[in-house]
C-alpha positions as CSV (number, residue, x, y, z in Angstrom):
1,X,64.0,-146.2,-36.7
2,X,66.7,-148.8,-35.2
3,X,64.0,-150.0,-33.5
4,X,61.8,-150.8,-36.2
5,X,64.5,-153.2,-37.5
6,X,63.7,-157.2,-37.4
7,X,65.0,-159.1,-34.5
8,X,67.5,-161.2,-37.0
9,X,69.4,-157.2,-37.9
10,X,69.9,-155.3,-34.4
11,X,68.0,-155.3,-31.7
12,X,69.7,-157.9,-29.8
13,X,73.6,-157.1,-28.5
14,X,74.9,-160.5,-29.1
15,X,72.8,-160.8,-32.4
16,X,74.4,-158.0,-33.9
17,X,78.4,-158.6,-33.0
18,X,77.7,-161.9,-34.2
19,X,76.5,-161.1,-37.5
20,X,78.6,-158.1,-38.3
21,X,81.7,-160.1,-37.2
22,X,81.7,-162.1,-40.7
23,X,81.5,-158.7,-42.6
24,X,84.0,-158.3,-45.0
25,X,85.4,-154.5,-45.4
26,X,87.6,-153.4,-48.2
27,X,86.8,-150.2,-47.7
28,X,89.6,-148.4,-45.3
29,X,88.4,-145.1,-46.2
30,X,85.2,-145.5,-44.0
31,X,87.4,-144.9,-40.8
32,X,85.9,-141.6,-41.3
33,X,82.9,-141.0,-42.8
34,X,81.8,-137.5,-43.9
35,X,78.0,-136.4,-43.2
36,X,77.2,-137.5,-46.4
37,X,79.4,-141.2,-46.0
38,X,75.9,-143.4,-46.8
39,X,74.2,-141.6,-50.4
40,X,78.4,-141.9,-51.3
41,X,78.6,-145.4,-51.2
42,X,78.2,-148.7,-53.4
43,X,75.4,-150.9,-52.5
44,X,77.3,-153.7,-51.0
45,X,79.4,-151.5,-48.7
46,X,75.9,-149.8,-47.6
47,X,75.1,-152.7,-45.8
48,X,78.1,-152.7,-44.0
49,X,77.7,-149.5,-42.8
50,X,74.1,-150.4,-42.3
51,X,75.4,-153.0,-39.9
52,X,78.2,-151.1,-38.4
53,X,75.7,-148.2,-37.9
54,X,73.3,-151.2,-35.7
55,X,76.1,-152.6,-33.7
56,X,76.8,-148.9,-32.4
57,X,73.4,-148.4,-31.7
58,X,72.9,-151.5,-29.7
59,X,76.0,-151.2,-27.9
60,X,75.2,-147.7,-26.8
61,X,71.7,-148.4,-25.6
62,X,72.9,-151.4,-23.7
63,X,75.4,-148.9,-22.0
64,X,72.1,-147.6,-20.4
65,X,70.2,-150.4,-19.3
66,X,70.4,-150.3,-15.4
67,X,69.3,-153.0,-12.9
68,X,65.8,-153.7,-11.5
69,X,65.1,-155.1,-8.4
70,X,63.0,-157.5,-10.0
71,X,65.8,-158.3,-12.7
72,X,66.4,-162.3,-10.9
73,X,62.5,-163.0,-11.5
74,X,61.6,-161.1,-14.6
75,X,63.3,-160.2,-17.5
76,X,62.1,-156.5,-17.2
77,X,64.7,-153.7,-18.7
78,X,65.1,-150.5,-17.5
79,X,67.2,-147.7,-19.2
80,X,68.8,-144.6,-17.6
81,X,70.9,-141.8,-19.7
82,X,70.7,-138.2,-18.9
83,X,69.2,-138.6,-16.1
84,X,65.5,-139.3,-17.4
85,X,64.5,-143.2,-16.5
86,X,63.0,-145.3,-19.7
87,X,61.2,-148.1,-19.3
88,X,60.3,-149.0,-23.2
89,X,63.3,-149.8,-25.9
90,X,61.0,-147.8,-28.0
91,X,61.5,-144.8,-26.3
92,X,65.2,-145.4,-25.5
93,X,65.5,-146.5,-28.8
94,X,64.2,-142.8,-30.0
95,X,65.7,-140.6,-27.3
96,X,69.0,-142.2,-28.7
97,X,68.2,-141.7,-32.4
98,X,67.9,-138.5,-31.6
99,X,70.1,-137.0,-28.4
100,X,73.4,-139.0,-29.5
101,X,73.5,-138.7,-32.9
102,X,76.8,-138.2,-33.1
103,X,78.3,-140.3,-30.6
104,X,76.4,-143.6,-32.4
105,X,78.1,-141.6,-35.7
106,X,81.9,-141.3,-34.1
107,X,81.4,-145.4,-32.5
108,X,80.0,-145.9,-36.2
109,X,83.8,-145.4,-38.0
110,X,85.3,-146.5,-34.6
111,X,84.0,-150.0,-35.4
112,X,84.3,-149.8,-39.5
113,X,88.3,-148.5,-38.0
114,X,88.5,-151.3,-36.2
115,X,86.7,-154.4,-38.0
116,X,89.4,-153.3,-40.6
117,X,92.1,-153.6,-38.4
118,X,90.9,-156.7,-37.3
119,X,90.3,-157.8,-41.3
120,X,94.4,-157.0,-41.6
121,X,95.5,-158.9,-39.0
122,X,93.8,-162.3,-39.6
123,X,94.4,-162.3,-43.5
124,X,98.2,-161.8,-42.1
125,X,97.8,-163.9,-39.4
126,X,96.2,-166.8,-41.8
127,X,99.0,-166.1,-44.8
128,X,101.9,-167.5,-41.7
129,X,99.2,-170.3,-40.9
130,X,98.3,-168.9,-37.4
131,X,95.9,-169.3,-34.9
132,X,93.6,-166.0,-34.2
133,X,94.8,-164.9,-31.3
134,X,91.0,-164.5,-29.7
135,X,89.5,-167.6,-31.0
136,X,92.5,-169.4,-29.2
137,X,91.4,-167.6,-25.5
138,X,87.8,-167.7,-26.1
139,X,87.7,-171.5,-27.6
140,X,84.1,-172.3,-25.8
141,X,82.0,-169.4,-26.5
142,X,82.4,-166.2,-27.7
143,X,78.7,-165.2,-26.8
144,X,79.0,-162.5,-24.1
145,X,76.7,-164.4,-21.1
146,X,79.4,-167.6,-21.3
147,X,82.2,-165.5,-19.1
148,X,79.4,-164.2,-16.5
149,X,80.0,-165.4,-12.8
150,X,77.5,-167.6,-11.5
151,X,75.5,-165.5,-8.7
152,X,72.4,-167.8,-8.0
153,X,74.1,-169.6,-4.7
154,X,74.2,-165.2,-3.3
155,X,71.3,-163.4,-2.1
156,X,70.5,-160.8,-4.8
157,X,70.3,-157.9,-1.8
158,X,74.3,-159.0,-1.0
159,X,75.3,-158.0,-4.6
160,X,73.6,-154.1,-4.0
161,X,76.4,-152.3,-1.8
162,X,74.9,-150.4,1.3
163,X,72.6,-153.8,2.2
164,X,73.8,-155.3,5.4
165,X,77.0,-154.4,7.5
166,X,79.1,-154.8,5.0
167,X,80.7,-151.4,3.8
168,X,81.0,-151.2,-0.1
169,X,84.1,-150.8,-2.3
170,X,85.6,-148.9,-5.7
171,X,88.1,-150.5,-7.5
172,X,90.6,-148.9,-9.5
173,X,92.4,-150.3,-12.0
174,X,94.0,-150.2,-16.1
175,X,95.4,-152.8,-18.2
176,X,97.9,-152.2,-21.2
177,X,97.3,-155.0,-23.1
178,X,96.4,-154.9,-27.1
179,X,92.9,-156.5,-27.7
180,X,91.4,-157.5,-30.9
181,X,88.1,-156.4,-30.2
182,X,87.0,-154.1,-28.1
183,X,83.6,-153.2,-28.7
184,X,83.3,-157.1,-27.4
185,X,84.9,-156.2,-24.5
186,X,82.8,-153.0,-24.0
187,X,80.0,-155.2,-24.4
188,X,80.8,-158.2,-22.0
189,X,82.6,-155.8,-19.5
190,X,78.8,-154.1,-19.4
191,X,77.0,-157.8,-19.2
192,X,79.6,-157.9,-16.2
193,X,78.6,-155.1,-14.4
194,X,75.1,-155.2,-14.5
195,X,75.2,-158.3,-13.8
196,X,77.3,-157.7,-10.8
197,X,75.3,-154.5,-9.4
198,X,77.7,-152.2,-10.3
199,X,78.5,-149.0,-11.3
200,X,81.5,-146.6,-12.6
201,X,83.6,-145.9,-15.6
202,X,85.1,-147.9,-18.2
203,X,87.1,-147.1,-21.0
204,X,88.5,-149.9,-23.5
205,X,90.5,-149.2,-26.6
206,X,93.2,-151.4,-28.9
207,X,95.7,-151.1,-26.3
208,X,93.4,-152.2,-22.6
209,X,91.7,-151.1,-20.4
210,X,90.7,-148.4,-17.5
211,X,88.0,-148.8,-14.5
212,X,86.7,-147.6,-12.0
213,X,83.8,-149.0,-10.7
214,X,81.6,-149.5,-7.2
215,X,79.3,-151.5,-5.6
216,X,79.0,-154.3,-2.7
217,X,82.4,-156.2,-1.1
218,X,81.1,-159.5,-3.0
219,X,80.4,-157.6,-6.3
220,X,83.7,-156.3,-6.6
221,X,85.6,-159.0,-4.8
222,X,83.5,-161.4,-8.0
223,X,84.9,-158.7,-10.2
224,X,88.6,-159.2,-9.5
225,X,88.0,-163.1,-9.7
226,X,86.8,-162.6,-13.4
227,X,88.7,-160.1,-14.5
228,X,91.9,-162.3,-13.4
229,X,90.5,-165.6,-14.4
230,X,89.9,-164.2,-18.2
231,X,92.3,-165.0,-20.4
232,X,93.1,-162.2,-22.9
233,X,93.6,-160.2,-19.2
234,X,95.1,-163.4,-16.7
235,X,98.7,-162.9,-17.9
236,X,98.9,-159.3,-17.6
237,X,96.7,-158.5,-14.3
238,X,97.5,-159.9,-10.7
239,X,95.8,-158.5,-7.9
240,X,97.5,-156.0,-6.7
241,X,96.8,-154.0,-10.0
242,X,93.7,-153.2,-8.5
243,X,93.5,-150.3,-6.3
244,X,90.7,-150.3,-3.3
245,X,89.5,-147.9,-1.2
246,X,85.6,-146.7,0.8
247,X,82.4,-146.4,-1.4
248,X,80.0,-148.7,-3.6
249,X,77.8,-148.4,-6.1
250,X,76.2,-144.9,-4.9
251,X,79.7,-143.0,-5.7
252,X,79.0,-142.8,-9.4
253,X,75.2,-141.8,-11.4
254,X,75.6,-144.5,-13.7
255,X,78.0,-146.6,-15.7
256,X,79.5,-145.7,-18.4
257,X,81.2,-148.2,-21.0
258,X,82.6,-146.7,-24.1
259,X,85.0,-147.7,-26.5
260,X,88.1,-144.8,-27.4
261,X,91.1,-144.2,-29.1
262,X,92.9,-143.9,-25.5
263,X,92.5,-145.5,-21.8
264,X,93.3,-142.5,-21.1
265,X,93.3,-139.4,-22.8
266,X,96.5,-138.0,-23.7
267,X,95.7,-136.6,-27.4
268,X,98.3,-138.5,-28.9
269,X,97.8,-141.7,-31.1
270,X,99.2,-144.9,-29.5
271,X,99.6,-145.2,-32.8
272,X,102.6,-142.4,-32.6
273,X,103.2,-142.7,-28.5
274,X,102.9,-146.4,-27.0
275,X,102.1,-147.6,-23.5
276,X,105.2,-150.1,-24.6
277,X,108.0,-147.8,-24.4
278,X,107.3,-146.4,-20.7
279,X,109.4,-144.9,-17.9
280,X,111.3,-147.3,-15.1
281,X,108.6,-148.6,-12.8
282,X,109.8,-147.6,-8.9
283,X,107.9,-149.3,-5.8
284,X,106.1,-147.4,-3.5
285,X,109.5,-148.5,-1.2
286,X,111.7,-147.3,-4.1
287,X,109.8,-143.8,-5.1
288,X,109.7,-143.2,-1.5
289,X,113.7,-143.9,-1.1
290,X,114.2,-141.4,-4.1
291,X,112.5,-138.7,-2.8
292,X,113.3,-138.6,0.7
293,X,117.5,-138.0,-1.3
294,X,115.7,-135.5,-3.4
295,X,114.2,-133.9,-0.3
296,X,117.9,-134.2,2.0
297,X,120.0,-132.1,-0.9
298,X,120.3,-128.4,0.4
299,X,119.8,-127.0,-2.4
300,X,116.6,-128.6,-4.7
301,X,116.4,-126.2,-7.7
302,X,120.3,-127.0,-8.1
303,X,119.1,-130.6,-8.2
304,X,119.0,-133.1,-11.0
305,X,116.1,-134.4,-10.0
306,X,112.6,-133.3,-10.9
307,X,109.4,-134.7,-8.9
308,X,106.7,-134.4,-11.1
309,X,102.9,-134.2,-11.0
310,X,101.1,-135.7,-14.0
311,X,98.3,-135.0,-12.7
312,X,95.6,-131.7,-13.3
313,X,96.1,-128.4,-10.9
314,X,92.7,-129.4,-9.5
315,X,94.3,-132.2,-8.3
316,X,96.8,-131.6,-7.2
317,X,95.9,-128.0,-5.0
318,X,93.9,-130.4,-2.4
319,X,97.3,-132.9,-2.2
320,X,100.3,-133.8,-3.4
321,X,104.1,-134.7,-2.5
322,X,106.4,-132.2,-1.1
323,X,109.1,-130.5,-3.4
324,X,107.0,-131.5,-6.5
325,X,106.3,-129.7,-10.0
326,X,102.8,-129.3,-10.0
327,X,101.9,-128.0,-13.6
328,X,99.2,-125.6,-13.9
329,X,97.0,-127.6,-16.3
330,X,93.5,-128.4,-16.8
331,X,93.7,-131.7,-18.5
332,X,96.0,-134.8,-19.0
333,X,95.5,-134.0,-23.0
334,X,97.6,-130.8,-21.9
335,X,100.3,-132.7,-20.9
336,X,102.2,-133.0,-24.2
337,X,102.3,-129.8,-25.1
338,X,103.0,-128.2,-21.1
339,X,106.5,-130.6,-21.6
340,X,107.4,-129.1,-25.5
341,X,107.0,-125.8,-23.9
342,X,108.8,-126.5,-20.3
343,X,111.4,-129.1,-22.4
344,X,115.1,-127.3,-21.2
345,X,113.1,-128.2,-17.8
346,X,113.8,-131.7,-18.3
347,X,117.1,-131.4,-20.3
348,X,119.3,-134.0,-18.1
349,X,117.5,-134.2,-16.0
350,X,116.7,-137.0,-13.8
351,X,112.7,-137.6,-13.5
352,X,110.3,-138.9,-11.0
353,X,107.0,-138.9,-12.2
354,X,103.3,-140.0,-10.8
355,X,99.7,-139.8,-10.7
356,X,96.2,-140.9,-9.2
357,X,97.3,-145.3,-10.5
358,X,99.8,-144.8,-12.4
359,X,98.1,-145.1,-15.7
360,X,98.4,-141.2,-17.1
361,X,102.0,-142.2,-16.0
362,X,103.1,-144.8,-18.3
363,X,101.8,-142.5,-21.6
364,X,103.6,-139.3,-19.7
365,X,106.7,-140.9,-19.0
366,X,106.9,-142.3,-22.6
367,X,106.2,-138.9,-24.1
368,X,108.8,-137.7,-21.9
369,X,111.0,-139.9,-23.2
370,X,110.4,-139.6,-26.9
371,X,112.3,-136.3,-27.0
372,X,115.4,-137.9,-26.1
373,X,116.5,-134.9,-23.3
374,X,116.3,-136.6,-19.7
375,X,118.9,-138.9,-18.4
376,X,116.1,-141.0,-16.9
377,X,112.6,-141.3,-16.9
378,X,111.2,-143.2,-12.9
379,X,107.5,-143.7,-12.5
380,X,105.5,-144.2,-9.5
381,X,103.8,-147.9,-9.3
382,X,100.0,-148.4,-8.8
383,X,100.3,-144.4,-8.3
384,X,99.3,-142.4,-5.0
385,X,97.5,-144.4,-4.8
386,X,99.5,-147.5,-3.6
387,X,102.1,-144.9,-2.3
388,X,99.5,-144.1,0.7
389,X,98.9,-147.6,1.4
390,X,102.7,-148.1,2.4
391,X,103.7,-144.7,4.0
392,X,100.1,-142.9,5.1
393,X,102.0,-140.7,6.7
394,X,104.7,-139.9,3.9
395,X,105.9,-137.6,2.0
396,X,102.3,-136.9,0.2
397,X,100.8,-134.2,2.2
398,X,96.9,-134.0,2.3
399,X,93.8,-135.7,0.0
400,X,93.6,-137.8,-2.7
401,X,91.4,-136.2,-5.1
402,X,89.2,-139.3,-7.3
403,X,87.0,-138.8,-10.0
404,X,83.6,-139.8,-8.7
405,X,81.3,-138.0,-6.3
406,X,83.1,-138.9,-3.3
407,X,86.0,-136.2,-4.6
408,X,88.1,-137.1,-2.8
409,X,90.3,-139.8,-0.1
410,X,91.6,-138.5,3.2
411,X,95.0,-140.7,4.5
412,X,96.5,-137.7,6.7
413,X,95.0,-135.4,8.8
414,X,97.2,-132.8,6.3
415,X,95.5,-130.0,5.2
416,X,97.1,-128.0,1.9
417,X,94.6,-126.0,0.3
418,X,92.2,-122.9,1.2
419,X,89.3,-121.8,0.5
420,X,88.8,-119.7,-2.6
421,X,87.7,-116.7,-1.0
422,X,88.7,-116.6,2.6
423,X,92.1,-118.3,2.8
424,X,91.1,-120.2,5.5
425,X,92.7,-124.3,6.0
426,X,89.8,-126.1,3.3
427,X,89.9,-129.2,1.0
428,X,86.8,-130.3,0.5
429,X,85.4,-129.1,-3.4
430,X,81.8,-128.7,-4.3
431,X,80.4,-128.3,-7.4
432,X,79.5,-124.3,-8.5
433,X,75.8,-123.8,-7.0
434,X,75.0,-122.3,-10.6
435,X,73.3,-125.8,-12.0
436,X,74.7,-125.3,-15.6
437,X,78.6,-124.9,-14.1
438,X,80.5,-128.7,-13.4
439,X,83.8,-127.0,-12.2
440,X,84.8,-127.8,-8.7
441,X,84.7,-124.7,-6.1
442,X,87.0,-124.6,-2.2
443,X,84.8,-122.9,-0.4
444,X,84.4,-123.1,3.7
445,X,80.8,-122.6,5.7
446,X,81.5,-119.9,6.8
447,X,81.4,-118.4,3.0
448,X,78.7,-121.2,2.1
449,X,77.2,-119.0,4.9
450,X,77.6,-115.9,3.0
451,X,76.3,-117.1,-0.2
452,X,79.6,-117.3,-2.6
453,X,78.9,-120.8,-3.3
454,X,79.9,-120.6,-6.9
455,X,83.4,-121.1,-8.8
456,X,83.8,-117.2,-9.9
457,X,82.0,-114.4,-9.7
458,X,81.1,-114.7,-13.5
459,X,79.5,-117.7,-12.2
460,X,78.0,-115.9,-9.3
461,X,76.2,-113.5,-11.5
462,X,74.5,-116.4,-13.5
463,X,72.8,-118.0,-10.6
464,X,71.6,-114.9,-9.4
465,X,70.4,-113.9,-12.5
466,X,68.4,-117.7,-13.5
467,X,65.2,-116.0,-13.2
468,X,65.4,-114.1,-16.3
469,X,65.3,-115.1,-20.1
470,X,65.1,-118.3,-21.5
471,X,66.7,-120.7,-19.2
472,X,69.4,-123.0,-21.0
473,X,70.1,-126.3,-20.4
474,X,74.1,-125.9,-20.0
475,X,76.3,-122.5,-21.4
476,X,79.1,-123.2,-23.3
477,X,81.3,-120.0,-22.2
478,X,84.6,-121.0,-20.4
479,X,84.1,-119.5,-16.3
480,X,86.0,-116.6,-14.9
481,X,88.3,-119.0,-13.1
482,X,88.7,-121.0,-16.2
483,X,89.3,-118.0,-18.7
484,X,92.4,-116.2,-17.1
485,X,94.4,-118.8,-16.2
486,X,97.3,-119.9,-19.2
487,X,96.1,-122.9,-20.8
488,X,99.6,-124.0,-21.7
489,X,102.2,-122.3,-18.6
490,X,105.7,-121.6,-19.0
491,X,107.9,-122.4,-16.0
492,X,110.4,-119.4,-15.4
493,X,113.1,-121.0,-13.5
494,X,113.0,-124.2,-11.9
495,X,111.6,-123.5,-8.7
496,X,109.1,-125.7,-7.3
497,X,106.0,-124.8,-8.2
498,X,103.2,-124.5,-5.3
499,X,99.2,-125.1,-6.9
500,X,98.7,-121.0,-6.5
501,X,96.0,-119.9,-4.4
502,X,92.6,-119.9,-3.9
503,X,91.7,-120.3,-8.0
504,X,88.3,-122.3,-8.3
505,X,88.6,-125.5,-10.1
506,X,87.1,-126.8,-13.0
507,X,85.2,-129.4,-14.5
508,X,85.8,-132.8,-12.9
509,X,85.1,-135.0,-15.0
510,X,87.2,-133.7,-17.6
511,X,89.1,-137.1,-17.5
512,X,86.1,-138.6,-18.5
513,X,87.0,-142.0,-16.4
514,X,90.5,-141.3,-16.7
515,X,91.0,-142.3,-12.6
516,X,94.0,-143.6,-12.1
């Protein structure tokens, strides 16, 4: 059990990181370990694998810590995972070991892979007599605690959203930048958010960071200040890169920070499609002029321009730009296949792309450009979020979908979607009433009053039969509303596609912490 390891070998997060960072790794075959991997290794490599697993375990447990009211006066710790609260280290370790073994396993592989890459990079730098970029950026201390802001001058209540008269805030941001040690950034971000009482989701990879966090206005201000002054990000981030909206820590059930291959899940390795080859960035005002020009054309079907929504169908259903092509796809990871299947649609076209905060367009535009069929590919810098700040009554109509418990932000009074049952104008999502289902449904108050609260007939029946037989924590089969939709639609013409009639939406967490 990880909880039984000696103090100098695993329970302390920073000790684990520092000890492991000195290890040598020559076996790049560990990148994709098999289930019997450890048994196949020699004694020396087993030790390295063991340390990698301990580090992965410690990082995972660290991300589950939750702040307590007494944390300013004592070192009491609590952990929250799978909607359960754990009050002692042994119980959270036991839970993680038994319920999250697969996640620890994949995280271990990620650590080994990253260490192999780091080792290879450091050797090439050493041979060229160059400095290690991370050491150059962090000259005084590699400890997480050295990069946390001083909050001793503030009342602890000021860091809790909802305290006092000031309303809380949600930050949305991303930064593409090569990172040598995403595991260290993960530990630092976890500690930073807990330090400031922030909740939310943050994805970290060797290609950068993508996050959305909520808390008090003081906490979000301090977070932005730290990010803008941190050596690894200060030259790539500016204040305008942080999109803000009303909210707070209550908008997210917990804090989730993790290391992934991509900071936005397109499903293609950054080594194949890099963020370094995106489309041409247009400011909100430049994008506004382009859309105005496009909409003024008498025959938009014959236009050399396509206004492309890069989001999922349940996002564009409740809000979109006029005249846009909104693909009927469930996940952003389906976007590359959508492009491939409809490649002729984009041939010799000028493509104007947009998404929530800009991040999906970075990779999506790079993919479309790589196909070599478009005249030019443009993207809205800062996404819809920044556009609506400048043009709340512009060409974007309806609400802006967000991946948190608010579901949508409103900038104008337009309602562009309908109740899934009666067809009345309605744009407020709710989760399917069948507890095991996580899909979204548009059902107006009148229909809710008649008991129509599930995403589809299949789920409605399951909800009514929940008392019969043993209960299930969850079920994996697709809902009727998802199964009847083509996974990758083919556009039969160049006609502008409006989101189709009221079909219930899918999992609101499909894109994880993307949010941008």
